[in-house]
C-alpha positions in Angstrom: 0.0 0.0 0.0 2.8 2.4 0.9 4.5 1.6 -2.3 1.5 2.7 -4.4 1.1 5.9 -2.3 4.8 6.8 -3.1 4.2 6.1 -6.8 1.0 8.2 -6.8 2.8 11.0 -5.0 5.6 11.0 -7.6 3.1 11.0 -10.4 1.3 14.0 -8.9 4.6 15.8 -8.4 5.6 15.1 -12.0 2.3 16.3 -13.3 2.6 19.4 -11.1 6.0 20.2 -12.5 4.8 19.8 -16.1 1.9 22.1 -15.4 4.0 24.7 -13.7 6.5 24.6 -16.6 3.7 24.8 -19.1 2.2 27.9 -17.4 5.7 29.5 -17.0 6.4 29.0 -20.7 3.0 30.3 -21.7 3.6 33.4 -19.5 7.1 33.8 -21.0 5.7 33.5 -24.5 3.1 36.2 -23.9 5.6 38.8 -22.6 6.2 41.8 -24.8 9.8 42.0 -25.9 12.0 44.9 -25.0 14.4 46.4 -27.5 17.3 44.0 -28.0 20.6 44.6 -26.2 22.9 45.0 -29.2 26.7 44.5 -28.6 28.9 45.4 -31.5 32.6 44.6 -31.2 35.0 46.5 -33.4 38.8 46.2 -33.8 39.9 49.7 -34.5 38.0 52.9 -35.4 36.3 51.7 -38.6 32.8 50.6 -37.5 30.7 49.7 -40.5 27.6 48.9 -38.4 26.0 50.7 -35.5 23.3 49.6 -33.1 20.7 52.0 -34.7 21.5 50.8 -38.2 21.1 47.2 -37.3 17.9 47.8 -35.4 16.5 49.7 -38.4 17.4 46.8 -40.8 15.8 44.2 -38.6 12.7 46.3 -38.2 12.5 47.0 -42.0 12.7 43.2 -42.7 10.0 42.5 -40.2 12.1 40.6 -37.6 11.2 43.2 -35.0 7.7 44.7 -34.6 6.0 46.9 -32.1 4.3 44.9 -29.3 6.1 41.7 -30.4 5.6 38.8 -28.1 8.4 36.6 -26.9 7.0 33.5 -28.6 7.1 35.3 -32.0 10.9 35.9 -31.7 12.7 33.8 -34.4 16.2 33.8 -33.1 17.6 31.4 -35.8 16.2 33.5 -38.6 17.5 36.8 -37.2 21.0 35.2 -36.7 21.0 33.9 -40.2 20.0 37.3 -41.7 22.7 39.1 -39.8 25.4 36.5 -40.6 24.8 37.2 -44.3 25.8 40.9 -44.0 29.2 41.3 -45.5 30.5 43.5 -42.7 29.7 40.9 -40.1 32.3 38.3 -39.2 30.3 36.5 -36.5 27.0 36.8 -34.6 25.1 35.2 -31.8 21.4 36.0 -31.0 19.9 34.6 -27.8 16.9 35.4 -25.6 17.1 36.0 -21.9 14.9 35.6 -18.9 11.6 37.6 -19.1 11.3 39.9 -22.0 15.0 40.6 -22.8 17.2 39.4 -25.7 20.6 40.0 -27.0 22.5 40.4 -30.4 26.2 40.0 -30.1 28.2 40.8 -33.2 31.9 40.9 -34.3 32.4 43.3 -37.2 35.0 42.8 -39.9 38.1 45.0 -39.9 38.8 46.6 -43.3 42.4 47.0 -44.5 41.9 48.4 -48.1 39.4 50.2 -50.3 39.4 48.7 -53.8 38.4 50.5 -57.0 38.5 47.9 -59.8 38.7 48.3 -63.5 34.9 47.9 -63.8 34.2 51.0 -61.8 33.1 49.0 -58.7 34.2 49.7 -55.2 34.4 47.5 -52.1 36.5 46.9 -49.0 38.9 44.1 -48.3 39.1 42.9 -44.7 42.0 41.5 -42.7 40.9 37.9 -43.6 40.8 38.7 -47.3 37.0 38.8 -47.4 35.1 41.3 -49.6 33.0 43.8 -47.7 30.3 46.0 -49.3 30.8 49.8 -49.3 28.6 51.5 -46.7 26.6 54.6 -47.7 27.1 55.9 -44.2 30.6 55.0 -43.2 34.0 55.5 -44.8 37.0 53.6 -43.5 40.4 55.3 -43.4 42.5 52.7 -45.1 44.9 52.4 -48.0 43.2 53.0 -51.4 43.8 50.4 -54.2 43.2 51.4 -57.9 44.1 50.3 -61.4 43.4 47.3 -63.6 42.1 45.0 -60.9 40.0 42.3 -62.5 38.3 41.1 -59.2 34.6 42.0 -59.1 32.5 42.7 -56.1 30.7 39.4 -56.3 33.6 37.3 -57.4 34.7 35.9 -54.0 37.5 36.8 -51.7 41.1 35.8 -51.1 40.3 32.5 -49.3 38.6 31.3 -52.5 41.6 32.2 -54.6 44.4 30.6 -52.5 42.4 27.3 -52.4 42.0 27.2 -56.2 45.1 27.0 -58.4 43.2 27.9 -61.6 42.1 31.3 -60.1 45.6 32.4 -59.0 46.6 33.2 -62.6 43.3 35.0 -63.3 42.6 36.9 -60.1 44.8 39.6 -58.5 43.0 40.2 -55.2 45.4 37.8 -53.3 48.3 40.0 -54.5 46.4 43.2 -53.4 45.8 41.5 -50.0 49.4 40.7 -49.4 50.5 44.3 -49.9 47.6 46.0 -48.1 47.8 43.6 -45.2 51.5 44.4 -44.7 50.8 48.1 -44.9 48.0 47.8 -42.4 50.0 45.9 -39.9 53.3 47.8 -40.2 53.1 51.2 -38.3 55.8 52.9 -40.5 54.2 51.8 -43.8 50.8 52.6 -42.6 51.9 56.2 -41.9 53.7 56.4 -45.3 51.7 54.6 -48.0 48.4 56.1 -49.1 47.7 54.4 -52.4 48.4 51.1 -54.2 48.0 51.1 -58.0 48.1 48.1 -60.3 49.3 48.6 -63.8 48.1 46.7 -66.9 51.1 44.3 -66.8 50.2 43.3 -63.2 53.0 45.3 -61.5 52.1 47.4 -58.5 53.1 51.0 -57.8 52.9 52.5 -54.3 52.1 56.2 -53.8 53.3 57.7 -50.5 51.4 60.2 -48.4 54.5 62.4 -48.1 56.3 63.5 -51.2 55.4 62.8 -54.8 57.7 59.8 -55.6 56.5 56.7 -57.2 57.5 53.4 -55.6 57.8 50.7 -58.2 56.9 47.6 -56.2 56.5 45.1 -59.0 54.8 41.7 -58.3 53.5 40.4 -55.0 53.1 36.7 -55.6 54.2 35.5 -52.1 54.2 36.8 -48.6 58.0 36.4 -48.5 58.4 38.5 -51.7 56.2 41.3 -50.2 58.0 41.2 -46.9 61.5 41.5 -48.5 60.5 44.4 -50.7 59.0 46.3 -47.8 62.1 45.6 -45.7 64.2 47.2 -48.4 61.9 50.2 -48.6 62.0 50.7 -44.8 65.8 50.7 -44.9 65.7 53.3 -47.7 63.3 55.5 -45.7 65.2 55.1 -42.4 68.8 55.5 -43.7 68.7 57.5 -47.0 65.8 59.9 -46.8 67.0 61.7 -43.6 70.3 62.6 -45.4 69.1 63.1 -48.9 65.6 64.6 -48.4 62.2 63.7 -49.8 62.6 65.6 -53.0 65.8 64.0 -54.4 64.1 61.0 -56.0 61.1 60.9 -58.3 61.0 57.1 -58.5 62.1 54.3 -56.1 62.3 50.8 -57.7 62.2 47.7 -55.6 62.1 45.1 -58.4 65.8 44.3 -58.7 66.7 41.6 -56.2 68.4 43.0 -53.1 69.0 46.4 -54.7 67.0 49.6 -54.4 67.2 51.7 -57.6 66.5 55.4 -57.1 65.8 57.7 -60.1 66.8 61.2 -59.3 64.5 64.1 -60.0 65.4 66.2 -63.0 67.0 69.5 -62.0 67.5 68.4 -58.5 71.2 69.4 -58.3 70.5 72.7 -60.0 67.8 73.5 -57.4 70.2 72.7 -54.5 73.0 74.9 -56.0 70.7 77.8 -56.5 
């Protein structure tokens, strides 16, 4: 008899727990949601997405509505929509206790602004991913111009380096190697303002100070890029302080371990006068 009493008590307890959970979930589902707590993490000063912009996009798409109940919140759909934004690297969307919910976003860091030969413009981020231009925000990064064949929708650097057939056709991986070095090196970041690609595939760097042209040549490997920039840094640190910014109109890094400087016409005459 006592055994059946214990079994009956456990059954009643279990049913009670289920009923309580059902009523709690029903009450939770009927709660009116607050505005989401939006956390946007940015590495550096270039923030392509703000809380207000994201909230406006979600509202425009119908993911957020006035008087929206908790049980109408589609966390998976919202997370999927945000993840497809080119400026977003990672996102988590989750609901909290009561009527609160959170959107946690890591935004991509741009390293270069590309203007290709088709008249399109886009950013390249630190992972080589293409990021759409924002009508609201402009990033202060190195500008890349010239005969760049890579289009806005053609895929980023990770796609190129994993496909041997694309390496000979695309140039975005070469652009990435140069701009990534410039972005990470404090000296080059303060000196180089523009990267230009010629028809033959060679790159020319345009400094922010002075009006020299820096003939960089190809950028097929990370080692090649590093060695050329090391030569350029030696030139800037050891030659420029003694000879001045105006002596050379062209600095050529294409010839092995040498740095070939083309003197500006009339330079000596200007000094003598």
